[in-house]
C-alpha positions in Angstrom: 0.0 -0.3 -0.1 1.4 3.2 -0.6 1.2 5.9 2.1 1.2 9.7 2.6 2.8 11.4 6.1 2.7 14.7 7.0 5.2 15.6 9.5 5.2 18.8 10.9 8.3 19.8 13.4 8.5 22.2 15.9 11.0 24.0 18.2 10.8 22.1 22.2 7.9 24.9 23.8 10.3 25.0 26.7 13.3 26.8 23.9 13.4 30.2 22.3 12.5 30.9 18.9 14.7 33.1 17.2 12.7 32.7 13.9 9.5 33.0 15.6 10.3 36.0 16.9 11.9 37.8 14.2 9.2 37.3 12.4 6.6 38.1 15.6 8.6 41.5 15.2 7.8 41.5 11.3 4.4 41.6 11.9 4.2 44.5 14.4 6.4 46.2 12.0 3.4 46.2 9.7 0.3 47.1 12.0 -0.3 43.2 13.0 0.6 43.7 16.7 -2.6 42.0 17.8 -0.4 38.7 16.8 0.9 37.4 20.8 3.5 35.1 19.8 4.8 33.1 16.4 6.4 29.7 16.7 8.7 29.1 13.3 8.5 24.9 11.9 8.8 23.0 9.8 6.5 21.4 7.3 8.1 17.8 5.7 6.2 15.5 3.3 6.8 11.6 3.2 5.6 9.6 0.6 6.3 5.7 1.4 5.0 2.2 1.0 4.6 -0.1 3.4 2.0 -3.7 4.1 0.3 -2.0 7.0 -0.8 1.0 8.7 1.0 0.3 11.6 4.4 -0.6 9.7 4.0 3.1 8.2 3.7 4.8 11.5 7.1 2.7 12.2 9.1 3.9 9.2 8.0 7.3 9.5 8.5 7.7 13.5 12.1 5.8 12.8 12.3 8.3 9.8 12.0 11.4 12.7 13.8 9.6 15.0 16.9 9.4 13.5 17.5 12.1 10.4 14.2 14.8 10.6 14.5 15.9 14.0 16.4 17.0 16.9 15.1 16.1 19.6 16.9 18.0 21.8 15.4 21.0 20.1 12.5 19.7 18.8 8.9 18.5 18.9 7.2 16.5 15.6 3.8 14.9 15.4 2.1 13.6 12.0 0.1 12.3 10.1 -0.8 9.4 8.0 -3.0 9.3 4.8 -3.4 6.0 2.6 -2.5 7.4 -1.2 
């Protein structure tokens, strides 16, 4: 079966987010000062083949843990869809 994983990677909540702070400052600069907080992360789409949804989820989780995410600084969440 073919699957698509949509992975969201964000900075750990306890860490400062300099990119988010810069974007927030920029938004204030263009008059959007009602926005209180901005956090900047990344979105990754992965297409893969697996026998079951559980196997696909395990592959995506392994990819995140071994390569796509720095667990010291980032957290991740993904959704899996049949393609």
